[in-house]
C-alpha angles and dihedrals in degrees: 000000000000120000091204094103090052091049091051092050092047090049092051092046092047094051093043092050091050091051093049090045089059091048093052092047089051088050091051091046091062090077121114098242142012094260090056089053092052093052094043115112088214089064092056094042090053091048093049091049091051091052092048090047090052090051090053088049091053090052090051091049089055091054103035137036118270091240089062102039097053097051090046088054088069086083083086088076091055093051090045090058091055094043091050091051095044101042105021098034091230118167120254108216129196089253091056091049089050091050091047090050091053090050092050091048090051092049091050092048093048092045095047092041091056092052095051 
């Protein structure tokens, strides 16, 4: 039985967690002072998600070569674009769409290249 489906799921979960971790840390960073940041639940949620994302990354590094795992991790940037639009109401420009398209193309080429 192939573990490829599991690896794909772990990769998607890892990159999504990393993207949401950044969002929660940004949310915590909106506080007025450093003490408010430290007592913010968003700060701890972001930190926990980063740790869980790192653990998923370690699992992926055990199963795949480093030169494949790190480029595939750039999917985080794609999710971040959607999270920033959805939760922060940031504008998605044509330039951002172009950049996201290049990232997706690179992920596909690295992913397909590793299977061949």
